[in-house]
SESE-669307 format. One record per residue (C-alpha): residue number from 1; x, y, z. Coordinates in steps of 0.02 Angstrom, whole numbers, m for minus. Each point is the difference from the previous one (the first is absolute). Layout:
r num=NUM&u=X&v=Y&w=Z
...
! end
This chain:
r num=1&u=2361&v=2495&w=7887
r num=2&u=m138&v=m102&w=78
r num=3&u=m39&v=17&w=186
r num=4&u=45&v=m184&w=26
r num=5&u=174&v=27&w=m74
r num=6&u=28&v=153&w=110
r num=7&u=m48&v=m95&w=158
r num=8&u=106&v=m150&w=m50
r num=9&u=154&v=107&w=m28
r num=10&u=m27&v=90&w=165
r num=11&u=m12&v=m165&w=93
r num=12&u=156&v=m62&w=m86
r num=13&u=94&v=156&w=55
r num=14&u=m58&v=m25&w=180
r num=15&u=56&v=m181&w=m5
r num=16&u=168&v=47&w=m74
r num=17&u=29&v=131&w=135
r num=18&u=m48&v=m124&w=136
r num=19&u=124&v=m127&w=m68
r num=20&u=146&v=117&w=m30
r num=21&u=m26&v=116&w=149
r num=22&u=m50&v=m108&w=149
r num=23&u=45&v=136&w=126
r num=24&u=m173&v=74&w=19
r num=25&u=m26&v=37&w=184
r num=26&u=24&v=128&w=136
r num=27&u=151&v=112&w=10
r num=28&u=104&v=19&w=158
r num=29&u=48&v=182&w=m34
r num=30&u=83&v=50&w=163
r num=31&u=82&v=m71&w=156
r num=32&u=m122&v=m121&w=84
r num=33&u=m126&v=26&w=m141
r num=34&u=m78&v=167&w=51
r num=35&u=26&v=159&w=101
r num=36&u=m73&v=m82&w=155
r num=37&u=135&v=m135&w=m20
r num=38&u=m137&v=m129&w=24
r num=39&u=85&v=m144&w=m91
r num=40&u=m173&v=m47&w=m65
r num=41&u=m43&v=m32&w=m183
r num=42&u=m149&v=m75&w=m89
r num=43&u=122&v=m101&w=m107
r num=44&u=m44&v=m184&w=19
r num=45&u=153&v=m103&w=m42
r num=46&u=m21&v=m170&w=m83
r num=47&u=84&v=m126&w=115
r num=48&u=107&v=m101&w=m11
r num=49&u=128&v=125&w=m63
r num=50&u=163&v=m44&w=m86
r num=51&u=161&v=100&w=m6
r num=52&u=4&v=99&w=m163
r num=53&u=162&v=95&w=22
r num=54&u=118&v=68&w=130
r num=55&u=136&v=132&w=4
r num=56&u=181&v=m29&w=41
r num=57&u=24&v=39&w=186
r num=58&u=86&v=165&w=42
r num=59&u=m11&v=32&w=187
r num=60&u=m86&v=162&w=55
r num=61&u=103&v=127&w=96
r num=62&u=m122&v=55&w=134
r num=63&u=m2&v=177&w=67
r num=64&u=28&v=m57&w=179
r num=65&u=106&v=m147&w=55
r num=66&u=m132&v=m71&w=118
r num=67&u=m62&v=13&w=179
r num=68&u=103&v=27&w=155
r num=69&u=77&v=m158&w=71
r num=70&u=m104&v=5&w=159
r num=71&u=m107&v=111&w=111
r num=72&u=92&v=4&w=166
r num=73&u=m136&v=100&w=88
r num=74&u=m139&v=m125&w=m40
r num=75&u=121&v=m148&w=m10
r num=76&u=m57&v=m52&w=m174
r num=77&u=115&v=m84&w=m125
r num=78&u=m28&v=m45&w=m183
r num=79&u=m81&v=167&w=m33
r num=80&u=m107&v=33&w=m153
r num=81&u=45&v=147&w=m112
r num=82&u=m110&v=156&w=5
r num=83&u=70&v=66&w=m165
r num=84&u=m12&v=m153&w=m112
r num=85&u=m83&v=86&w=m148
r num=86&u=115&v=m61&w=m141
r num=87&u=52&v=m181&w=35
r num=88&u=m42&v=m54&w=m179
r num=89&u=m30&v=72&w=m172
r num=90&u=m187&v=28&w=16
r num=91&u=m95&v=m2&w=m164
r num=92&u=m146&v=87&w=m81
r num=93&u=m88&v=m63&w=m156
r num=94&u=m108&v=80&w=m134
r num=95&u=m52&v=m32&w=m179
r num=96&u=109&v=m153&w=m27
r num=97&u=158&v=64&w=83
r num=98&u=79&v=m15&w=173
r num=99&u=107&v=138&w=75
r num=100&u=120&v=8&w=146
r num=101&u=125&v=120&w=76
r num=102&u=173&v=m63&w=46
r num=103&u=108&v=49&w=148
r num=104&u=141&v=m100&w=m78
r num=105&u=24&v=81&w=m171
r num=106&u=m94&v=164&w=36
r num=107&u=m129&v=m26&w=m137
r num=108&u=m180&v=m36&w=m46
r num=109&u=m24&v=m157&w=m104
r num=110&u=m142&v=m45&w=m119
r num=111&u=m36&v=m184&w=m33
r num=112&u=m122&v=m81&w=m119
r num=113&u=m123&v=m90&w=112
r num=114&u=m21&v=m150&w=m117
r num=115&u=185&v=m37&w=m25
r num=116&u=101&v=96&w=129
r num=117&u=97&v=80&w=m143
r num=118&u=72&v=169&w=50
r num=119&u=m77&v=134&w=m110
r num=120&u=102&v=147&w=66
r num=121&u=97&v=68&w=149
r num=122&u=0&v=178&w=66
r num=123&u=150&v=47&w=108
r num=124&u=4&v=130&w=138
r num=125&u=145&v=57&w=108
r num=126&u=m54&v=m92&w=156
r num=127&u=m95&v=m153&w=62
r num=128&u=m185&v=m12&w=m42
r num=129&u=m75&v=m81&w=155
r num=130&u=m185&v=m14&w=m39
r num=131&u=m88&v=m52&w=m161
r num=132&u=m60&v=131&w=m124
r num=133&u=m183&v=50&w=m3
r num=134&u=m88&v=m23&w=m167
r num=135&u=m117&v=144&w=m45
r num=136&u=m76&v=36&w=m170
r num=137&u=142&v=m79&w=m99
r num=138&u=140&v=74&w=107
r num=139&u=106&v=m62&w=147
r num=140&u=37&v=110&w=151
r num=141&u=133&v=m41&w=129
r num=142&u=132&v=72&w=115
r num=143&u=185&v=m34&w=18
r num=144&u=135&v=18&w=131
r num=145&u=81&v=125&w=m119
r num=146&u=m125&v=127&w=70
r num=147&u=m112&v=5&w=m153
r num=148&u=m177&v=m48&w=m45
r num=149&u=m29&v=m61&w=m178
r num=150&u=m139&v=m23&w=m126
r num=151&u=41&v=m110&w=m150
r num=152&u=m99&v=m78&w=m142
r num=153&u=m51&v=m177&w=48
r num=154&u=23&v=m74&w=m174
r num=155&u=162&v=83&w=m54
r num=156&u=85&v=48&w=163
r num=157&u=25&v=178&w=m64
r num=158&u=4&v=136&w=133
r num=159&u=m147&v=121&w=11
r num=160&u=62&v=106&w=146
r num=161&u=114&v=m2&w=152
r num=162&u=m17&v=99&w=162
r num=163&u=133&v=21&w=135
r num=164&u=m61&v=m24&w=178
r num=165&u=115&v=138&w=63
r num=166&u=92&v=151&w=m69
r num=167&u=157&v=m68&w=81
r num=168&u=99&v=m130&w=m97
r num=169&u=96&v=m60&w=153
r num=170&u=50&v=m183&w=m4
r num=171&u=39&v=m123&w=140
r num=172&u=75&v=m176&w=m3
r num=173&u=m123&v=m144&w=21
r num=174&u=31&v=m185&w=m34
r num=175&u=153&v=39&w=m104
r num=176&u=m90&v=130&w=m105
r num=177&u=m25&v=187&w=4
r num=178&u=m183&v=46&w=24
r num=179&u=m95&v=161&w=27
r num=180&u=m24&v=68&w=175
r num=181&u=m184&v=3&w=m50
r num=182&u=m34&v=m167&w=m86
r num=183&u=m178&v=m42&w=m52
r num=184&u=m36&v=m160&w=97
r num=185&u=m189&v=14&w=1
r num=186&u=m30&v=m48&w=m180
r num=187&u=m129&v=105&w=m92
r num=188&u=m186&v=m10&w=41
r num=189&u=m117&v=67&w=m136
r num=190&u=m176&v=53&w=45
r num=191&u=m102&v=99&w=m125
r num=192&u=123&v=108&w=m95
r num=193&u=121&v=22&w=146
r num=194&u=157&v=m102&w=34
r num=195&u=49&v=m6&w=185
r num=196&u=175&v=m39&w=64
r num=197&u=132&v=60&w=123
r num=198&u=187&v=29&w=10
r num=199&u=73&v=m46&w=169
r num=200&u=140&v=m93&w=88
r num=201&u=45&v=66&w=173
r num=202&u=m113&v=79&w=133
r num=203&u=122&v=143&w=31
r num=204&u=m12&v=49&w=m183
r num=205&u=m154&v=71&w=m86
r num=206&u=m131&v=m114&w=m79
r num=207&u=m84&v=60&w=m161
r num=208&u=m178&v=m58&w=m36
r num=209&u=m65&v=21&w=m177
r num=210&u=m164&v=5&w=m92
r num=211&u=53&v=7&w=m183
r num=212&u=m98&v=22&w=m159
r num=213&u=4&v=m175&w=m73
r num=214&u=22&v=63&w=m178
r num=215&u=136&v=132&w=26
r num=216&u=79&v=m28&w=171
r num=217&u=m36&v=179&w=57
r num=218&u=m62&v=44&w=175
r num=219&u=m66&v=177&w=m27
r num=220&u=m179&v=m36&w=m56
r num=221&u=m164&v=m39&w=87
r num=222&u=15&v=m149&w=119
r num=223&u=189&v=m4&w=m27
r num=224&u=131&v=42&w=130
r num=225&u=174&v=m16&w=69
r num=226&u=0&v=m1&w=191
r num=227&u=151&v=4&w=114
r num=228&u=0&v=m89&w=168
r num=229&u=127&v=m25&w=138
r num=230&u=31&v=m145&w=120
r num=231&u=m76&v=m136&w=m106
r num=232&u=53&v=m134&w=m123
r num=233&u=m92&v=m78&w=m147
r num=234&u=27&v=m188&w=m13
r num=235&u=m97&v=m118&w=m112
r num=236&u=m157&v=11&w=m105
r num=237&u=m133&v=130&w=40
r num=238&u=m184&v=m39&w=28
r num=239&u=m147&v=108&w=m57
r num=240&u=m186&v=12&w=33
r num=241&u=m113&v=127&w=m84
r num=242&u=53&v=134&w=125
r num=243&u=160&v=m53&w=86
r num=244&u=178&v=m47&w=m41
r num=245&u=96&v=m114&w=120
r num=246&u=189&v=m5&w=12
r num=247&u=101&v=m132&w=92
r num=248&u=156&v=48&w=97
r num=249&u=83&v=m166&w=38
r num=250&u=43&v=3&w=185
r num=251&u=m122&v=142&w=37
r num=252&u=m190&v=4&w=m7
r num=253&u=m80&v=37&w=m170
r num=254&u=m66&v=173&w=m46
r num=255&u=m164&v=56&w=m79
r num=256&u=m12&v=147&w=m121
r num=257&u=m140&v=90&w=m89
r num=258&u=7&v=m71&w=m176
r num=259&u=m54&v=161&w=m84
r num=260&u=118&v=121&w=88
r num=261&u=141&v=m103&w=72
r num=262&u=m36&v=68&w=175
r num=263&u=60&v=m113&w=141
r num=264&u=m152&v=m49&w=101
r num=265&u=62&v=m120&w=133
r num=266&u=108&v=m146&w=53
r num=267&u=m92&v=m166&w=m8
r num=268&u=40&v=m104&w=154
r num=269&u=121&v=24&w=141
r num=270&u=189&v=6&w=13
r num=271&u=76&v=m164&w=m58
r num=272&u=m149&v=m46&w=m110
r num=273&u=109&v=m7&w=m153
r num=274&u=21&v=m112&w=m150
r num=275&u=m26&v=21&w=m188
r num=276&u=m131&v=m135&w=m33
r num=277&u=m185&v=36&w=m9
r num=278&u=m161&v=31&w=m94
r num=279&u=m158&v=104&w=3
r num=280&u=m163&v=m99&w=11
r num=281&u=m151&v=54&w=m103
r num=282&u=m66&v=100&w=150
r num=283&u=173&v=82&w=19
r num=284&u=46&v=m103&w=152
r num=285&u=190&v=19&w=0
r num=286&u=95&v=m163&w=28
r num=287&u=184&v=26&w=33
r num=288&u=151&v=m77&w=83
r num=289&u=111&v=m152&w=m10
r num=290&u=171&v=23&w=74
r num=291&u=38&v=18&w=183
r num=292&u=m92&v=105&w=127
r num=293&u=87&v=9&w=168
r num=294&u=m52&v=m147&w=108
r num=295&u=m79&v=m96&w=m144
r num=296&u=56&v=m122&w=m134
r num=297&u=m82&v=94&w=m141
r num=298&u=m182&v=45&w=m29
r num=299&u=m124&v=76&w=m122
r num=300&u=m109&v=140&w=68
r num=301&u=m175&v=56&w=m54
r num=302&u=m48&v=185&w=7
r num=303&u=m173&v=74&w=m20
r num=304&u=m34&v=82&w=m168
r num=305&u=m102&v=136&w=88
r num=306&u=90&v=41&w=164
r num=307&u=168&v=m80&w=m46
r num=308&u=10&v=m72&w=176
r num=309&u=76&v=m172&w=18
r num=310&u=m136&v=m133&w=2
r num=311&u=103&v=m156&w=29
r num=312&u=164&v=m85&w=m36
r num=313&u=31&v=m174&w=m68
r num=314&u=159&v=m73&w=80
r num=315&u=129&v=m92&w=m104
r num=316&u=m92&v=42&w=m162
r num=317&u=108&v=8&w=m156
r num=318&u=m122&v=17&w=m147
r num=319&u=m184&v=44&w=m18
r num=320&u=m139&v=26&w=m126
r num=321&u=m164&v=88&w=38
r num=322&u=m141&v=m30&w=m125
r num=323&u=m181&v=46&w=39
r num=324&u=m48&v=m80&w=165
r num=325&u=149&v=m117&w=1
r num=326&u=173&v=15&w=74
r num=327&u=133&v=m124&w=m56
r num=328&u=154&v=6&w=109
r num=329&u=160&v=m99&w=23
r num=330&u=66&v=1&w=178
r num=331&u=103&v=m120&w=105
r num=332&u=10&v=m136&w=m135
r num=333&u=m187&v=m7&w=m38
r num=334&u=m109&v=76&w=m136
r num=335&u=m173&v=50&w=57
r num=336&u=m163&v=67&w=m73
r num=337&u=m99&v=114&w=116
r num=338&u=m172&v=80&w=m4
r num=339&u=54&v=180&w=3
r num=340&u=m144&v=97&w=81
r num=341&u=m26&v=m119&w=146
r num=342&u=185&v=m17&w=31
r num=343&u=32&v=187&w=m5
r num=344&u=m143&v=34&w=119
r num=345&u=61&v=m127&w=126
r num=346&u=180&v=56&w=m10
r num=347&u=m47&v=184&w=15
r num=348&u=m94&v=m43&w=159
r num=349&u=151&v=m96&w=64
r num=350&u=118&v=145&w=m41
r num=351&u=m110&v=121&w=98
r num=352&u=m13&v=m120&w=147
r num=353&u=189&v=m22&w=3
r num=354&u=25&v=189&w=m3
r num=355&u=m122&v=24&w=145
r num=356&u=80&v=m144&w=94
r num=357&u=174&v=76&w=m11
r num=358&u=m63&v=170&w=55
r num=359&u=m96&v=m71&w=150
r num=360&u=148&v=m106&w=57
r num=361&u=114&v=152&w=m8
r num=362&u=m122&v=107&w=99
r num=363&u=m29&v=m139&w=128
r num=364&u=187&v=m14&w=30
r num=365&u=10&v=187&w=33
r num=366&u=m143&v=m3&w=126
r num=367&u=37&v=m161&w=95
r num=368&u=117&v=85&w=125
r num=369&u=m131&v=132&w=45
r num=370&u=m118&v=m65&w=135
r num=371&u=m131&v=133&w=m37
r num=372&u=m19&v=m60&w=m179
r num=373&u=m45&v=m181&w=35
r num=374&u=m179&v=19&w=m61
r num=375&u=66&v=59&w=m168
r num=376&u=127&v=m143&w=0
r num=377&u=m142&v=m125&w=25
r num=378&u=m95&v=78&w=m145
r num=379&u=154&v=m14&w=m110
r num=380&u=20&v=m182&w=48
r num=381&u=m177&v=m35&w=m58
r num=382&u=32&v=85&w=m166
r num=383&u=164&v=m95&w=m19
r num=384&u=m90&v=m163&w=30
r num=385&u=m140&v=47&w=m122
r num=386&u=120&v=44&w=m140
r num=387&u=104&v=m156&w=33
r num=388&u=m156&v=m107&w=m21
r num=389&u=m53&v=99&w=m154
r num=390&u=168&v=m36&w=m84
r num=391&u=m18&v=m186&w=39
r num=392&u=m176&v=m3&w=m74
r num=393&u=60&v=85&w=m159
r num=394&u=145&v=m122&w=m16
r num=395&u=m124&v=m145&w=9
r num=396&u=m108&v=79&w=m137
r num=397&u=140&v=43&w=m122
r num=398&u=22&v=m177&w=m72
r num=399&u=m181&v=7&w=m62
r num=400&u=59&v=133&w=m125
r num=401&u=124&v=m120&w=m81
r num=402&u=m66&v=m79&w=m160
r num=403&u=149&v=m114&w=m17
r num=404&u=179&v=m17&w=61
r num=405&u=137&v=m98&w=m87
r num=406&u=185&v=m26&w=31
r num=407&u=106&v=95&w=m126
r num=408&u=186&v=23&w=m27
r num=409&u=m25&v=146&w=m121
r num=410&u=m4&v=155&w=112
r num=411&u=93&v=128&w=m107
r num=412&u=m134&v=64&w=m119
r num=413&u=m185&v=m21&w=m34
r num=414&u=m115&v=53&w=m143
r num=415&u=m178&v=m43&w=m52
r num=416&u=m31&v=m45&w=m182
r num=417&u=m182&v=m36&w=m34
r num=418&u=m48&v=m142&w=117
r num=419&u=179&v=m50&w=42
r num=420&u=123&v=59&w=131
r num=421&u=182&v=m8&w=m55
r num=422&u=136&v=1&w=132
r num=423&u=189&v=14&w=m15
r num=424&u=126&v=m84&w=114
r num=425&u=178&v=m64&w=5
r num=426&u=33&v=m87&w=m167
r num=427&u=m187&v=m31&w=m23
r num=428&u=m163&v=78&w=m58
r num=429&u=m169&v=m75&w=42
r num=430&u=m182&v=30&w=m49
r num=431&u=m147&v=m21&w=119
r num=432&u=m187&v=m10&w=m30
r num=433&u=m85&v=148&w=85
r num=434&u=m152&v=m102&w=51
r num=435&u=88&v=m145&w=86
r num=436&u=182&v=48&w=22
r num=437&u=50&v=m157&w=m96
r num=438&u=168&v=12&w=m88
r num=439&u=m39&v=m21&w=m185
r num=440&u=170&v=28&w=m81
r num=441&u=183&v=27&w=42
r num=442&u=165&v=24&w=m88
r num=443&u=183&v=21&w=43
r num=444&u=95&v=162&w=m24
r num=445&u=176&v=53&w=46
r num=446&u=4&v=116&w=152
r num=447&u=m126&v=93&w=106
r num=448&u=m155&v=40&w=m103
r num=449&u=m46&v=176&w=57
r num=450&u=m68&v=58&w=m169
r num=451&u=m163&v=m65&w=m76
r num=452&u=m90&v=70&w=m152
r num=453&u=m155&v=m77&w=m81
r num=454&u=m43&v=68&w=m171
r num=455&u=m65&v=m57&w=m168
r num=456&u=m1&v=m185&w=42
r num=457&u=174&v=3&w=76
r num=458&u=76&v=m5&w=174
r num=459&u=166&v=92&w=14
r num=460&u=108&v=m43&w=151
r num=461&u=150&v=104&w=56
r num=462&u=125&v=m65&w=128
r num=463&u=139&v=77&w=103
r num=464&u=129&v=m89&w=m109
r num=465&u=m51&v=114&w=m142
r num=466&u=m93&v=m131&w=m99
r num=467&u=m166&v=41&w=m85
r num=468&u=m103&v=m150&w=m54
r num=469&u=m161&v=0&w=m102
r num=470&u=m128&v=m140&w=17
r num=471&u=m149&v=m28&w=m113
r num=472&u=m89&v=m131&w=m104
! end
């Protein structure tokens, strides 16, 4: 065969593949794309998108019914939930298929990404609250039945199953019987280890696992089963190269040694709860949502080195950190911020506020003592200096804003290539990262908490149980 004929046939094959298999792009293999839960992908979607398919709505049955009605101590009503980790059927996507776990029918579903056709269903004995993680042709996930599973991604056949506890005790929950140790963290895979936890109530033990991804065992190198008391495991885990972070809902998150499972510290103070967050590329830990006493919800930033709180962003509901940019939705506006300058200013403000509170408290204690008036005068000078410093910082902060636009899509936010995609009530919108200009929008049914961008498609999950796929 001549060289020309060989090249011609090869080009024909490439053209045929490109025509018959248009889904050639990035995977979205785990919750929020990666183990840092960044919500950032290099996938550049081709707007405008059209609806390709959608599933028949089956409402999720969330693990918790919602927030308290009101905070009587702080006099706050319309509270935001601190345990809202499963409001929709979140999806993952890989190699032409989309996957989701269902809290309604207790199963993992596999859909063809091009058509929405259901390829297979794998049933468990309890709700599956977070999407499966795709790893080397397999799916790993946890269930409220107290088991962690590995199944084949193409066939849905089970590879292995591990119980989170030796006890098989069941308790009623949402009209079902579930394990006293449900796996509500999903499964995070890093290297050849699958991390997860079995937990429900703080007065019962929590089991933290590092499992061999191929066999499900915890007896080998880098594998473990650790038992902890007085903690709960709620929502997806986060991982850096060294640390594993676990949310607790109403309590502050915890940080563990990734290699050993040793508990290292609590991140934040009492009340700094929530289940939403991400790890920036420098391991700055961003965590929150929900209600902290005396606030109306906030997202907090913690140092990747000292793990001290750097700042908080009030009223924030969704955030993306990419390079030197922060994109955040708060108080009905979407904003792009120069990260380094903003963080430096806000860290200075946080320190000044801390010093100001301490000096005011000390001044109040000394004011009644006539012999301490010189010290009181010194404190007054420091109070005045810090008050002025905070005002100066507040005047400088707007210079860090690249753009600010009104937005009614506060529920979710991801970055796909050069486009921000935001989910709201009955609507999804796309924004240009350079200008903030809205470039595309579409209607959906319900609150759009779940966004997945993969292989030329945008998958939207709403709290009414509907999953819609948009593409060209």
